[in-house]
mmCIF file of the C-alpha atoms, coordinates in Angstrom:
data_MODEL
# 
_entry.id   MODEL 
# 
loop_
_atom_site.group_PDB 
_atom_site.id 
_atom_site.type_symbol 
_atom_site.label_atom_id 
_atom_site.label_alt_id 
_atom_site.label_comp_id 
_atom_site.label_asym_id 
_atom_site.label_entity_id 
_atom_site.label_seq_id 
_atom_site.pdbx_PDB_ins_code 
_atom_site.Cartn_x 
_atom_site.Cartn_y 
_atom_site.Cartn_z 
_atom_site.occupancy 
_atom_site.B_iso_or_equiv 
_atom_site.pdbx_formal_charge 
_atom_site.auth_seq_id 
_atom_site.auth_comp_id 
_atom_site.auth_asym_id 
_atom_site.auth_atom_id 
_atom_site.pdbx_PDB_model_num 
ATOM 1   C CA . MET A 1 1   ? 6.414   -2.133  18.800  1.00 0.00 ? 1   MET A CA 1 
ATOM 2   C CA . THR A 1 2   ? 6.828   1.377   20.075  1.00 0.00 ? 2   THR A CA 1 
ATOM 3   C CA . ASP A 1 3   ? 4.581   2.746   22.877  1.00 0.00 ? 3   ASP A CA 1 
ATOM 4   C CA . THR A 1 4   ? 2.831   5.162   20.577  1.00 0.00 ? 4   THR A CA 1 
ATOM 5   C CA . VAL A 1 5   ? 2.085   4.152   17.047  1.00 0.00 ? 5   VAL A CA 1 
ATOM 6   C CA . ASN A 1 6   ? 0.542   5.969   14.126  1.00 0.00 ? 6   ASN A CA 1 
ATOM 7   C CA . ALA A 1 7   ? -2.491  3.698   13.837  1.00 0.00 ? 7   ALA A CA 1 
ATOM 8   C CA . ASP A 1 8   ? -6.300  3.910   14.415  1.00 0.00 ? 8   ASP A CA 1 
ATOM 9   C CA . PRO A 1 9   ? -7.334  1.008   16.703  1.00 0.00 ? 9   PRO A CA 1 
ATOM 10  C CA . ALA A 1 10  ? -10.735 0.978   14.997  1.00 0.00 ? 10  ALA A CA 1 
ATOM 11  C CA . GLU A 1 11  ? -9.024  0.549   11.565  1.00 0.00 ? 11  GLU A CA 1 
ATOM 12  C CA . LEU A 1 12  ? -6.786  -2.284  12.809  1.00 0.00 ? 12  LEU A CA 1 
ATOM 13  C CA . ALA A 1 13  ? -9.798  -4.026  14.473  1.00 0.00 ? 13  ALA A CA 1 
ATOM 14  C CA . LYS A 1 14  ? -11.810 -3.698  11.158  1.00 0.00 ? 14  LYS A CA 1 
ATOM 15  C CA . PHE A 1 15  ? -9.116  -5.340  9.115   1.00 0.00 ? 15  PHE A CA 1 
ATOM 16  C CA . SER A 1 16  ? -8.403  -7.970  11.689  1.00 0.00 ? 16  SER A CA 1 
ATOM 17  C CA . GLU A 1 17  ? -12.058 -8.923  11.733  1.00 0.00 ? 17  GLU A CA 1 
ATOM 18  C CA . LEU A 1 18  ? -11.950 -9.716  7.963   1.00 0.00 ? 18  LEU A CA 1 
ATOM 19  C CA . ALA A 1 19  ? -8.546  -11.239 7.996   1.00 0.00 ? 19  ALA A CA 1 
ATOM 20  C CA . HIS A 1 20  ? -9.640  -14.857 7.486   1.00 0.00 ? 20  HIS A CA 1 
ATOM 21  C CA . ARG A 1 21  ? -11.102 -13.749 4.186   1.00 0.00 ? 21  ARG A CA 1 
ATOM 22  C CA . TRP A 1 22  ? -8.029  -11.980 2.791   1.00 0.00 ? 22  TRP A CA 1 
ATOM 23  C CA . TRP A 1 23  ? -7.114  -14.755 0.382   1.00 0.00 ? 23  TRP A CA 1 
ATOM 24  C CA . ASP A 1 24  ? -10.754 -15.510 -0.830  1.00 0.00 ? 24  ASP A CA 1 
ATOM 25  C CA . GLN A 1 25  ? -10.864 -13.876 -4.236  1.00 0.00 ? 25  GLN A CA 1 
ATOM 26  C CA . GLU A 1 26  ? -14.689 -13.655 -4.062  1.00 0.00 ? 26  GLU A CA 1 
ATOM 27  C CA . SER A 1 27  ? -14.541 -11.910 -0.647  1.00 0.00 ? 27  SER A CA 1 
ATOM 28  C CA . GLU A 1 28  ? -14.480 -8.291  0.384   1.00 0.00 ? 28  GLU A CA 1 
ATOM 29  C CA . PHE A 1 29  ? -10.772 -8.354  -0.777  1.00 0.00 ? 29  PHE A CA 1 
ATOM 30  C CA . ARG A 1 30  ? -11.665 -9.117  -4.383  1.00 0.00 ? 30  ARG A CA 1 
ATOM 31  C CA . PRO A 1 31  ? -10.773 -5.513  -5.563  1.00 0.00 ? 31  PRO A CA 1 
ATOM 32  C CA . LEU A 1 32  ? -7.289  -6.059  -4.111  1.00 0.00 ? 32  LEU A CA 1 
ATOM 33  C CA . HIS A 1 33  ? -6.700  -9.258  -5.927  1.00 0.00 ? 33  HIS A CA 1 
ATOM 34  C CA . GLU A 1 34  ? -7.909  -7.664  -9.169  1.00 0.00 ? 34  GLU A CA 1 
ATOM 35  C CA . ILE A 1 35  ? -5.839  -4.552  -9.028  1.00 0.00 ? 35  ILE A CA 1 
ATOM 36  C CA . ASN A 1 36  ? -2.741  -6.542  -7.796  1.00 0.00 ? 36  ASN A CA 1 
ATOM 37  C CA . PRO A 1 37  ? -1.326  -7.505  -11.297 1.00 0.00 ? 37  PRO A CA 1 
ATOM 38  C CA . LEU A 1 38  ? -1.740  -3.867  -12.395 1.00 0.00 ? 38  LEU A CA 1 
ATOM 39  C CA . ARG A 1 39  ? 0.028   -2.320  -9.581  1.00 0.00 ? 39  ARG A CA 1 
ATOM 40  C CA . LEU A 1 40  ? 2.757   -5.098  -9.606  1.00 0.00 ? 40  LEU A CA 1 
ATOM 41  C CA . GLU A 1 41  ? 3.456   -4.543  -13.322 1.00 0.00 ? 41  GLU A CA 1 
ATOM 42  C CA . TRP A 1 42  ? 3.553   -0.734  -12.950 1.00 0.00 ? 42  TRP A CA 1 
ATOM 43  C CA . ILE A 1 43  ? 6.030   -1.004  -9.992  1.00 0.00 ? 43  ILE A CA 1 
ATOM 44  C CA . ASP A 1 44  ? 8.165   -3.563  -11.836 1.00 0.00 ? 44  ASP A CA 1 
ATOM 45  C CA . GLY A 1 45  ? 8.325   -1.428  -14.987 1.00 0.00 ? 45  GLY A CA 1 
ATOM 46  C CA . ILE A 1 46  ? 9.811   1.463   -13.041 1.00 0.00 ? 46  ILE A CA 1 
ATOM 47  C CA . ALA A 1 47  ? 11.949  -0.365  -10.462 1.00 0.00 ? 47  ALA A CA 1 
ATOM 48  C CA . PRO A 1 48  ? 12.713  -3.867  -11.467 1.00 0.00 ? 48  PRO A CA 1 
ATOM 49  C CA . ILE A 1 49  ? 11.651  -6.058  -8.495  1.00 0.00 ? 49  ILE A CA 1 
ATOM 50  C CA . ALA A 1 50  ? 13.831  -9.196  -9.116  1.00 0.00 ? 50  ALA A CA 1 
ATOM 51  C CA . GLY A 1 51  ? 16.899  -9.186  -6.867  1.00 0.00 ? 51  GLY A CA 1 
ATOM 52  C CA . SER A 1 52  ? 15.813  -6.142  -4.850  1.00 0.00 ? 52  SER A CA 1 
ATOM 53  C CA . ARG A 1 53  ? 15.203  -5.882  -1.158  1.00 0.00 ? 53  ARG A CA 1 
ATOM 54  C CA . VAL A 1 54  ? 11.643  -4.712  -0.876  1.00 0.00 ? 54  VAL A CA 1 
ATOM 55  C CA . LEU A 1 55  ? 9.517   -3.427  2.061   1.00 0.00 ? 55  LEU A CA 1 
ATOM 56  C CA . ASP A 1 56  ? 5.746   -3.546  1.809   1.00 0.00 ? 56  ASP A CA 1 
ATOM 57  C CA . VAL A 1 57  ? 4.298   -1.149  4.474   1.00 0.00 ? 57  VAL A CA 1 
ATOM 58  C CA . GLY A 1 58  ? 0.706   -2.012  5.457   1.00 0.00 ? 58  GLY A CA 1 
ATOM 59  C CA . CYS A 1 59  ? 0.931   -5.417  3.906   1.00 0.00 ? 59  CYS A CA 1 
ATOM 60  C CA . GLY A 1 60  ? -2.269  -6.759  5.316   1.00 0.00 ? 60  GLY A CA 1 
ATOM 61  C CA . GLY A 1 61  ? -2.631  -10.392 4.285   1.00 0.00 ? 61  GLY A CA 1 
ATOM 62  C CA . GLY A 1 62  ? 0.288   -10.277 1.976   1.00 0.00 ? 62  GLY A CA 1 
ATOM 63  C CA . ILE A 1 63  ? -1.339  -10.068 -1.462  1.00 0.00 ? 63  ILE A CA 1 
ATOM 64  C CA . LEU A 1 64  ? 1.257   -7.544  -2.955  1.00 0.00 ? 64  LEU A CA 1 
ATOM 65  C CA . ALA A 1 65  ? 4.132   -8.830  -0.787  1.00 0.00 ? 65  ALA A CA 1 
ATOM 66  C CA . ASP A 1 66  ? 3.685   -12.398 -1.875  1.00 0.00 ? 66  ASP A CA 1 
ATOM 67  C CA . ALA A 1 67  ? 3.433   -11.397 -5.554  1.00 0.00 ? 67  ALA A CA 1 
ATOM 68  C CA . MET A 1 68  ? 6.689   -9.271  -5.277  1.00 0.00 ? 68  MET A CA 1 
ATOM 69  C CA . ALA A 1 69  ? 8.533   -12.231 -3.723  1.00 0.00 ? 69  ALA A CA 1 
ATOM 70  C CA . ARG A 1 70  ? 7.392   -14.476 -6.537  1.00 0.00 ? 70  ARG A CA 1 
ATOM 71  C CA . LYS A 1 71  ? 8.992   -11.994 -8.870  1.00 0.00 ? 71  LYS A CA 1 
ATOM 72  C CA . GLY A 1 72  ? 12.421  -12.819 -7.231  1.00 0.00 ? 72  GLY A CA 1 
ATOM 73  C CA . SER A 1 73  ? 12.824  -10.164 -4.586  1.00 0.00 ? 73  SER A CA 1 
ATOM 74  C CA . ASP A 1 74  ? 13.521  -10.422 -0.910  1.00 0.00 ? 74  ASP A CA 1 
ATOM 75  C CA . VAL A 1 75  ? 10.385  -8.961  0.765   1.00 0.00 ? 75  VAL A CA 1 
ATOM 76  C CA . LEU A 1 76  ? 9.520   -7.928  4.239   1.00 0.00 ? 76  LEU A CA 1 
ATOM 77  C CA . GLY A 1 77  ? 5.900   -7.082  4.855   1.00 0.00 ? 77  GLY A CA 1 
ATOM 78  C CA . ILE A 1 78  ? 4.955   -5.070  7.965   1.00 0.00 ? 78  ILE A CA 1 
ATOM 79  C CA . ASP A 1 79  ? 1.638   -4.318  9.471   1.00 0.00 ? 79  ASP A CA 1 
ATOM 80  C CA . LEU A 1 80  ? -0.020  -3.640  12.921  1.00 0.00 ? 80  LEU A CA 1 
ATOM 81  C CA . ALA A 1 81  ? -3.054  -5.867  12.378  1.00 0.00 ? 81  ALA A CA 1 
ATOM 82  C CA . ASP A 1 82  ? -1.787  -9.060  13.911  1.00 0.00 ? 82  ASP A CA 1 
ATOM 83  C CA . LYS A 1 83  ? -4.584  -11.380 12.539  1.00 0.00 ? 83  LYS A CA 1 
ATOM 84  C CA . ALA A 1 84  ? -3.843  -10.188 9.025   1.00 0.00 ? 84  ALA A CA 1 
ATOM 85  C CA . LEU A 1 85  ? -0.281  -10.869 9.426   1.00 0.00 ? 85  LEU A CA 1 
ATOM 86  C CA . LYS A 1 86  ? -0.917  -14.357 10.650  1.00 0.00 ? 86  LYS A CA 1 
ATOM 87  C CA . VAL A 1 87  ? -2.906  -14.970 7.564   1.00 0.00 ? 87  VAL A CA 1 
ATOM 88  C CA . ALA A 1 88  ? -0.089  -13.667 5.382   1.00 0.00 ? 88  ALA A CA 1 
ATOM 89  C CA . GLN A 1 89  ? 2.411   -15.930 7.197   1.00 0.00 ? 89  GLN A CA 1 
ATOM 90  C CA . LEU A 1 90  ? 0.094   -18.897 6.827   1.00 0.00 ? 90  LEU A CA 1 
ATOM 91  C CA . HIS A 1 91  ? -0.443  -18.283 3.064   1.00 0.00 ? 91  HIS A CA 1 
ATOM 92  C CA . ALA A 1 92  ? 3.356   -17.975 2.560   1.00 0.00 ? 92  ALA A CA 1 
ATOM 93  C CA . LEU A 1 93  ? 3.800   -21.378 4.146   1.00 0.00 ? 93  LEU A CA 1 
ATOM 94  C CA . GLU A 1 94  ? 0.887   -22.989 2.330   1.00 0.00 ? 94  GLU A CA 1 
ATOM 95  C CA . ALA A 1 95  ? 1.918   -21.665 -1.032  1.00 0.00 ? 95  ALA A CA 1 
ATOM 96  C CA . ALA A 1 96  ? 5.718   -22.216 -0.322  1.00 0.00 ? 96  ALA A CA 1 
ATOM 97  C CA . THR A 1 97  ? 6.462   -18.664 -1.314  1.00 0.00 ? 97  THR A CA 1 
ATOM 98  C CA . PRO A 1 98  ? 10.223  -17.988 -1.152  1.00 0.00 ? 98  PRO A CA 1 
ATOM 99  C CA . GLY A 1 99  ? 11.826  -14.803 0.009   1.00 0.00 ? 99  GLY A CA 1 
ATOM 100 C CA . VAL A 1 100 ? 8.980   -13.271 2.085   1.00 0.00 ? 100 VAL A CA 1 
ATOM 101 C CA . LYS A 1 101 ? 8.852   -12.501 5.729   1.00 0.00 ? 101 LYS A CA 1 
ATOM 102 C CA . TYR A 1 102 ? 6.288   -10.611 7.981   1.00 0.00 ? 102 TYR A CA 1 
ATOM 103 C CA . ARG A 1 103 ? 6.722   -8.517  11.164  1.00 0.00 ? 103 ARG A CA 1 
ATOM 104 C CA . GLU A 1 104 ? 4.320   -6.684  13.276  1.00 0.00 ? 104 GLU A CA 1 
ATOM 105 C CA . VAL A 1 105 ? 6.034   -3.301  13.717  1.00 0.00 ? 105 VAL A CA 1 
ATOM 106 C CA . SER A 1 106 ? 5.117   0.346   12.794  1.00 0.00 ? 106 SER A CA 1 
ATOM 107 C CA . VAL A 1 107 ? 6.935   1.806   9.838   1.00 0.00 ? 107 VAL A CA 1 
ATOM 108 C CA . GLU A 1 108 ? 8.233   4.591   12.072  1.00 0.00 ? 108 GLU A CA 1 
ATOM 109 C CA . ALA A 1 109 ? 9.843   2.125   14.467  1.00 0.00 ? 109 ALA A CA 1 
ATOM 110 C CA . LEU A 1 110 ? 11.337  0.178   11.572  1.00 0.00 ? 110 LEU A CA 1 
ATOM 111 C CA . ALA A 1 111 ? 12.763  3.356   10.118  1.00 0.00 ? 111 ALA A CA 1 
ATOM 112 C CA . MET A 1 112 ? 14.656  4.009   13.324  1.00 0.00 ? 112 MET A CA 1 
ATOM 113 C CA . GLU A 1 113 ? 15.894  0.362   13.353  1.00 0.00 ? 113 GLU A CA 1 
ATOM 114 C CA . GLN A 1 114 ? 16.822  -0.085  9.709   1.00 0.00 ? 114 GLN A CA 1 
ATOM 115 C CA . PRO A 1 115 ? 17.374  3.241   7.882   1.00 0.00 ? 115 PRO A CA 1 
ATOM 116 C CA . GLU A 1 116 ? 18.307  3.242   4.242   1.00 0.00 ? 116 GLU A CA 1 
ATOM 117 C CA . SER A 1 117 ? 17.997  -0.543  4.010   1.00 0.00 ? 117 SER A CA 1 
ATOM 118 C CA . PHE A 1 118 ? 15.561  -1.195  1.190   1.00 0.00 ? 118 PHE A CA 1 
ATOM 119 C CA . ASP A 1 119 ? 15.850  -0.717  -2.587  1.00 0.00 ? 119 ASP A CA 1 
ATOM 120 C CA . ILE A 1 120 ? 12.080  -0.446  -3.001  1.00 0.00 ? 120 ILE A CA 1 
ATOM 121 C CA . VAL A 1 121 ? 9.412   0.501   -0.538  1.00 0.00 ? 121 VAL A CA 1 
ATOM 122 C CA . THR A 1 122 ? 5.681   0.116   -1.353  1.00 0.00 ? 122 THR A CA 1 
ATOM 123 C CA . CYS A 1 123 ? 2.844   1.605   0.693   1.00 0.00 ? 123 CYS A CA 1 
ATOM 124 C CA . MET A 1 124 ? -0.351  0.773   -1.158  1.00 0.00 ? 124 MET A CA 1 
ATOM 125 C CA . GLU A 1 125 ? -4.001  1.391   -0.041  1.00 0.00 ? 125 GLU A CA 1 
ATOM 126 C CA . MET A 1 126 ? -2.750  2.289   3.466   1.00 0.00 ? 126 MET A CA 1 
ATOM 127 C CA . LEU A 1 127 ? -2.195  6.035   3.892   1.00 0.00 ? 127 LEU A CA 1 
ATOM 128 C CA . GLU A 1 128 ? -5.974  6.745   4.023   1.00 0.00 ? 128 GLU A CA 1 
ATOM 129 C CA . HIS A 1 129 ? -6.315  4.486   7.075   1.00 0.00 ? 129 HIS A CA 1 
ATOM 130 C CA . VAL A 1 130 ? -3.723  6.194   9.439   1.00 0.00 ? 130 VAL A CA 1 
ATOM 131 C CA . PRO A 1 131 ? -4.096  9.147   11.611  1.00 0.00 ? 131 PRO A CA 1 
ATOM 132 C CA . GLU A 1 132 ? -0.870  10.851  10.252  1.00 0.00 ? 132 GLU A CA 1 
ATOM 133 C CA . PRO A 1 133 ? -0.086  9.936   6.683   1.00 0.00 ? 133 PRO A CA 1 
ATOM 134 C CA . ALA A 1 134 ? 2.758   12.353  6.479   1.00 0.00 ? 134 ALA A CA 1 
ATOM 135 C CA . SER A 1 135 ? 4.548   10.426  9.167   1.00 0.00 ? 135 SER A CA 1 
ATOM 136 C CA . VAL A 1 136 ? 4.304   7.288   7.094   1.00 0.00 ? 136 VAL A CA 1 
ATOM 137 C CA . VAL A 1 137 ? 5.636   9.016   4.073   1.00 0.00 ? 137 VAL A CA 1 
ATOM 138 C CA . ASN A 1 138 ? 8.533   10.337  6.023   1.00 0.00 ? 138 ASN A CA 1 
ATOM 139 C CA . ALA A 1 139 ? 9.405   6.930   7.485   1.00 0.00 ? 139 ALA A CA 1 
ATOM 140 C CA . CYS A 1 140 ? 9.140   5.285   3.935   1.00 0.00 ? 140 CYS A CA 1 
ATOM 141 C CA . ALA A 1 141 ? 11.782  7.864   2.856   1.00 0.00 ? 141 ALA A CA 1 
ATOM 142 C CA . GLN A 1 142 ? 14.046  7.100   5.801   1.00 0.00 ? 142 GLN A CA 1 
ATOM 143 C CA . LEU A 1 143 ? 13.848  3.401   5.057   1.00 0.00 ? 143 LEU A CA 1 
ATOM 144 C CA . VAL A 1 144 ? 14.702  3.476   1.249   1.00 0.00 ? 144 VAL A CA 1 
ATOM 145 C CA . LYS A 1 145 ? 18.334  3.599   0.074   1.00 0.00 ? 145 LYS A CA 1 
ATOM 146 C CA . PRO A 1 146 ? 19.558  6.747   -1.754  1.00 0.00 ? 146 PRO A CA 1 
ATOM 147 C CA . GLY A 1 147 ? 18.482  6.180   -5.438  1.00 0.00 ? 147 GLY A CA 1 
ATOM 148 C CA . GLY A 1 148 ? 15.769  3.817   -4.337  1.00 0.00 ? 148 GLY A CA 1 
ATOM 149 C CA . TRP A 1 149 ? 12.046  3.998   -5.126  1.00 0.00 ? 149 TRP A CA 1 
ATOM 150 C CA . VAL A 1 150 ? 9.023   4.528   -2.907  1.00 0.00 ? 150 VAL A CA 1 
ATOM 151 C CA . PHE A 1 151 ? 5.513   3.811   -4.295  1.00 0.00 ? 151 PHE A CA 1 
ATOM 152 C CA . PHE A 1 152 ? 2.317   5.000   -2.797  1.00 0.00 ? 152 PHE A CA 1 
ATOM 153 C CA . SER A 1 153 ? -1.377  4.481   -3.732  1.00 0.00 ? 153 SER A CA 1 
ATOM 154 C CA . THR A 1 154 ? -4.308  5.980   -2.206  1.00 0.00 ? 154 THR A CA 1 
ATOM 155 C CA . ILE A 1 155 ? -7.623  7.754   -3.033  1.00 0.00 ? 155 ILE A CA 1 
ATOM 156 C CA . HIS A 1 156 ? -8.430  11.342  -3.912  1.00 0.00 ? 156 HIS A CA 1 
ATOM 157 C CA . ARG A 1 157 ? -10.584 13.487  -1.738  1.00 0.00 ? 157 ARG A CA 1 
ATOM 158 C CA . ASN A 1 158 ? -13.303 15.040  -3.972  1.00 0.00 ? 158 ASN A CA 1 
ATOM 159 C CA . LEU A 1 159 ? -16.951 14.538  -4.909  1.00 0.00 ? 159 LEU A CA 1 
ATOM 160 C CA . LYS A 1 160 ? -16.155 12.177  -7.565  1.00 0.00 ? 160 LYS A CA 1 
ATOM 161 C CA . SER A 1 161 ? -14.167 9.832   -5.277  1.00 0.00 ? 161 SER A CA 1 
ATOM 162 C CA . PHE A 1 162 ? -16.860 10.116  -2.626  1.00 0.00 ? 162 PHE A CA 1 
ATOM 163 C CA . LEU A 1 163 ? -19.483 8.918   -5.056  1.00 0.00 ? 163 LEU A CA 1 
ATOM 164 C CA . PHE A 1 164 ? -17.285 6.221   -6.781  1.00 0.00 ? 164 PHE A CA 1 
ATOM 165 C CA . ALA A 1 165 ? -15.074 4.915   -3.923  1.00 0.00 ? 165 ALA A CA 1 
ATOM 166 C CA . ILE A 1 166 ? -17.533 5.094   -1.052  1.00 0.00 ? 166 ILE A CA 1 
ATOM 167 C CA . VAL A 1 167 ? -21.144 5.404   -2.234  1.00 0.00 ? 167 VAL A CA 1 
ATOM 168 C CA . GLY A 1 168 ? -20.617 3.250   -5.270  1.00 0.00 ? 168 GLY A CA 1 
ATOM 169 C CA . ALA A 1 169 ? -18.061 0.724   -4.123  1.00 0.00 ? 169 ALA A CA 1 
ATOM 170 C CA . GLU A 1 170 ? -19.308 0.153   -0.578  1.00 0.00 ? 170 GLU A CA 1 
ATOM 171 C CA . TYR A 1 171 ? -23.077 0.873   -0.643  1.00 0.00 ? 171 TYR A CA 1 
ATOM 172 C CA . VAL A 1 172 ? -24.263 0.382   -4.356  1.00 0.00 ? 172 VAL A CA 1 
ATOM 173 C CA . LEU A 1 173 ? -22.067 -2.365  -5.775  1.00 0.00 ? 173 LEU A CA 1 
ATOM 174 C CA . GLY A 1 174 ? -21.061 -3.934  -2.448  1.00 0.00 ? 174 GLY A CA 1 
ATOM 175 C CA . MET A 1 175 ? -17.430 -4.348  -3.637  1.00 0.00 ? 175 MET A CA 1 
ATOM 176 C CA . LEU A 1 176 ? -16.067 -3.296  -0.171  1.00 0.00 ? 176 LEU A CA 1 
ATOM 177 C CA . PRO A 1 177 ? -17.494 -3.518  3.297   1.00 0.00 ? 177 PRO A CA 1 
ATOM 178 C CA . ARG A 1 178 ? -19.426 -0.381  4.338   1.00 0.00 ? 178 ARG A CA 1 
ATOM 179 C CA . GLY A 1 179 ? -17.188 1.893   6.376   1.00 0.00 ? 179 GLY A CA 1 
ATOM 180 C CA . THR A 1 180 ? -13.882 0.735   4.711   1.00 0.00 ? 180 THR A CA 1 
ATOM 181 C CA . HIS A 1 181 ? -13.016 4.324   3.825   1.00 0.00 ? 181 HIS A CA 1 
ATOM 182 C CA . GLU A 1 182 ? -13.839 7.674   5.517   1.00 0.00 ? 182 GLU A CA 1 
ATOM 183 C CA . TYR A 1 183 ? -14.078 10.544  3.347   1.00 0.00 ? 183 TYR A CA 1 
ATOM 184 C CA . ARG A 1 184 ? -12.149 12.937  5.637   1.00 0.00 ? 184 ARG A CA 1 
ATOM 185 C CA . LYS A 1 185 ? -9.086  10.616  5.634   1.00 0.00 ? 185 LYS A CA 1 
ATOM 186 C CA . LEU A 1 186 ? -8.833  10.604  1.826   1.00 0.00 ? 186 LEU A CA 1 
ATOM 187 C CA . ILE A 1 187 ? -5.796  12.438  0.428   1.00 0.00 ? 187 ILE A CA 1 
ATOM 188 C CA . ARG A 1 188 ? -5.583  14.775  -2.473  1.00 0.00 ? 188 ARG A CA 1 
ATOM 189 C CA . PRO A 1 189 ? -2.694  14.225  -4.889  1.00 0.00 ? 189 PRO A CA 1 
ATOM 190 C CA . SER A 1 190 ? -1.439  17.786  -4.031  1.00 0.00 ? 190 SER A CA 1 
ATOM 191 C CA . GLU A 1 191 ? -1.380  16.897  -0.349  1.00 0.00 ? 191 GLU A CA 1 
ATOM 192 C CA . LEU A 1 192 ? 0.567   13.624  -0.941  1.00 0.00 ? 192 LEU A CA 1 
ATOM 193 C CA . ALA A 1 193 ? 2.946   15.424  -3.177  1.00 0.00 ? 193 ALA A CA 1 
ATOM 194 C CA . ALA A 1 194 ? 3.605   17.951  -0.356  1.00 0.00 ? 194 ALA A CA 1 
ATOM 195 C CA . TYR A 1 195 ? 4.211   15.040  2.097   1.00 0.00 ? 195 TYR A CA 1 
ATOM 196 C CA . CYS A 1 196 ? 6.709   13.705  -0.407  1.00 0.00 ? 196 CYS A CA 1 
ATOM 197 C CA . ARG A 1 197 ? 8.566   16.947  -0.903  1.00 0.00 ? 197 ARG A CA 1 
ATOM 198 C CA . THR A 1 198 ? 8.852   17.394  2.839   1.00 0.00 ? 198 THR A CA 1 
ATOM 199 C CA . ALA A 1 199 ? 10.293  13.843  3.103   1.00 0.00 ? 199 ALA A CA 1 
ATOM 200 C CA . ALA A 1 200 ? 12.849  14.731  0.258   1.00 0.00 ? 200 ALA A CA 1 
ATOM 201 C CA . LEU A 1 201 ? 11.202  12.339  -2.209  1.00 0.00 ? 201 LEU A CA 1 
ATOM 202 C CA . ASP A 1 202 ? 11.164  13.200  -5.769  1.00 0.00 ? 202 ASP A CA 1 
ATOM 203 C CA . LEU A 1 203 ? 7.915   12.607  -7.574  1.00 0.00 ? 203 LEU A CA 1 
ATOM 204 C CA . ARG A 1 204 ? 8.694   10.948  -10.833 1.00 0.00 ? 204 ARG A CA 1 
ATOM 205 C CA . HIS A 1 205 ? 5.545   9.241   -12.082 1.00 0.00 ? 205 HIS A CA 1 
ATOM 206 C CA . THR A 1 206 ? 1.667   9.343   -11.386 1.00 0.00 ? 206 THR A CA 1 
ATOM 207 C CA . ARG A 1 207 ? -0.984  6.849   -12.505 1.00 0.00 ? 207 ARG A CA 1 
ATOM 208 C CA . GLY A 1 208 ? -4.597  6.576   -12.094 1.00 0.00 ? 208 GLY A CA 1 
ATOM 209 C CA . MET A 1 209 ? -6.702  3.407   -11.692 1.00 0.00 ? 209 MET A CA 1 
ATOM 210 C CA . GLU A 1 210 ? -10.284 3.162   -13.125 1.00 0.00 ? 210 GLU A CA 1 
ATOM 211 C CA . TYR A 1 211 ? -12.861 0.622   -12.594 1.00 0.00 ? 211 TYR A CA 1 
ATOM 212 C CA . ASN A 1 212 ? -15.511 -0.276  -15.127 1.00 0.00 ? 212 ASN A CA 1 
ATOM 213 C CA . PRO A 1 213 ? -18.710 -1.703  -13.439 1.00 0.00 ? 213 PRO A CA 1 
ATOM 214 C CA . MET A 1 214 ? -19.958 -3.118  -16.747 1.00 0.00 ? 214 MET A CA 1 
ATOM 215 C CA . THR A 1 215 ? -16.959 -5.225  -17.390 1.00 0.00 ? 215 THR A CA 1 
ATOM 216 C CA . ARG A 1 216 ? -15.935 -5.502  -13.734 1.00 0.00 ? 216 ARG A CA 1 
ATOM 217 C CA . ARG A 1 217 ? -12.307 -4.707  -14.674 1.00 0.00 ? 217 ARG A CA 1 
ATOM 218 C CA . TYR A 1 218 ? -9.734  -2.229  -13.676 1.00 0.00 ? 218 TYR A CA 1 
ATOM 219 C CA . ARG A 1 219 ? -7.251  -0.511  -15.855 1.00 0.00 ? 219 ARG A CA 1 
ATOM 220 C CA . LEU A 1 220 ? -4.412  1.969   -15.457 1.00 0.00 ? 220 LEU A CA 1 
ATOM 221 C CA . SER A 1 221 ? -5.024  5.440   -16.936 1.00 0.00 ? 221 SER A CA 1 
ATOM 222 C CA . GLU A 1 222 ? -4.063  9.090   -16.651 1.00 0.00 ? 222 GLU A CA 1 
ATOM 223 C CA . ASP A 1 223 ? -7.152  9.789   -14.536 1.00 0.00 ? 223 ASP A CA 1 
ATOM 224 C CA . THR A 1 224 ? -6.070  10.437  -11.015 1.00 0.00 ? 224 THR A CA 1 
ATOM 225 C CA . SER A 1 225 ? -9.523  11.737  -9.818  1.00 0.00 ? 225 SER A CA 1 
ATOM 226 C CA . VAL A 1 226 ? -10.356 8.651   -7.720  1.00 0.00 ? 226 VAL A CA 1 
ATOM 227 C CA . ASN A 1 227 ? -7.607  5.914   -7.206  1.00 0.00 ? 227 ASN A CA 1 
ATOM 228 C CA . TYR A 1 228 ? -4.044  6.990   -8.003  1.00 0.00 ? 228 TYR A CA 1 
ATOM 229 C CA . MET A 1 229 ? -0.448  5.931   -7.559  1.00 0.00 ? 229 MET A CA 1 
ATOM 230 C CA . PHE A 1 230 ? 2.770   7.808   -6.999  1.00 0.00 ? 230 PHE A CA 1 
ATOM 231 C CA . ALA A 1 231 ? 6.264   6.624   -7.917  1.00 0.00 ? 231 ALA A CA 1 
ATOM 232 C CA . THR A 1 232 ? 8.889   8.730   -5.985  1.00 0.00 ? 232 THR A CA 1 
ATOM 233 C CA . ARG A 1 233 ? 12.618  8.451   -5.833  1.00 0.00 ? 233 ARG A CA 1 
ATOM 234 C CA . LYS A 1 234 ? 15.076  9.243   -3.100  1.00 0.00 ? 234 LYS A CA 1 
ATOM 235 C CA . PRO A 1 235 ? 17.913  11.494  -4.371  1.00 0.00 ? 235 PRO A CA 1 
ATOM 236 C CA . VAL A 1 236 ? 21.485  10.374  -4.148  1.00 0.00 ? 236 VAL A CA 1 
ATOM 237 C CA . VAL A 1 237 ? 23.414  13.008  -2.180  1.00 0.00 ? 237 VAL A CA 1 
ATOM 238 C CA . LEU A 1 238 ? 26.872  13.566  -3.239  1.00 0.00 ? 238 LEU A CA 1 
ATOM 239 C CA . ARG A 1 239 ? 29.147  14.334  -0.405  1.00 0.00 ? 239 ARG A CA 1 
# 
């Protein structure tokens, strides 16, 4: 690990405290388990996962990393929450998941160590938890191979997202622990698009994710006003 990392100690402590519940599908992490098939199918439909070398940035307890490995990819999951990583490693052992490894390292440090090493980079539900999201986007761009794909998902910053993702999800429905998200850290799509342009990533696809509290189901949609995903590609530079 580097001496200075792009991480909020309070955020790391928050997720480490809940780490033992990561794979309990009725716990605070239930939403992640429910959206995982949707985001996995979306990623795989754009950039086939099987046979690819994949990096999952901010992997937490390994829900997405494990699923991508089971699709036939060679996956490295990285995070700075050590307890969550231990849970991910233990789950991989218990489930005998092939092709997945985990490391405690910042994305910026890994970018210096292994530039242009991955076919696919995913950074899901993570940018809204770090002090400098632009730095993460830039590091992801450095890590992916030319022609490779980088996927991001995060939460819009507007009144609707405040009411739905914070007030509704955390305080009314109790889907997430209170304090999971801070409104000021949420990221508008225009801001994330600007980070991607600066990092020389081409935005190719966007997708929204909606939750129906009546059916308790998520679905992908064109509505990016609350949860949204970006699919970006690193151009191949002809020399």
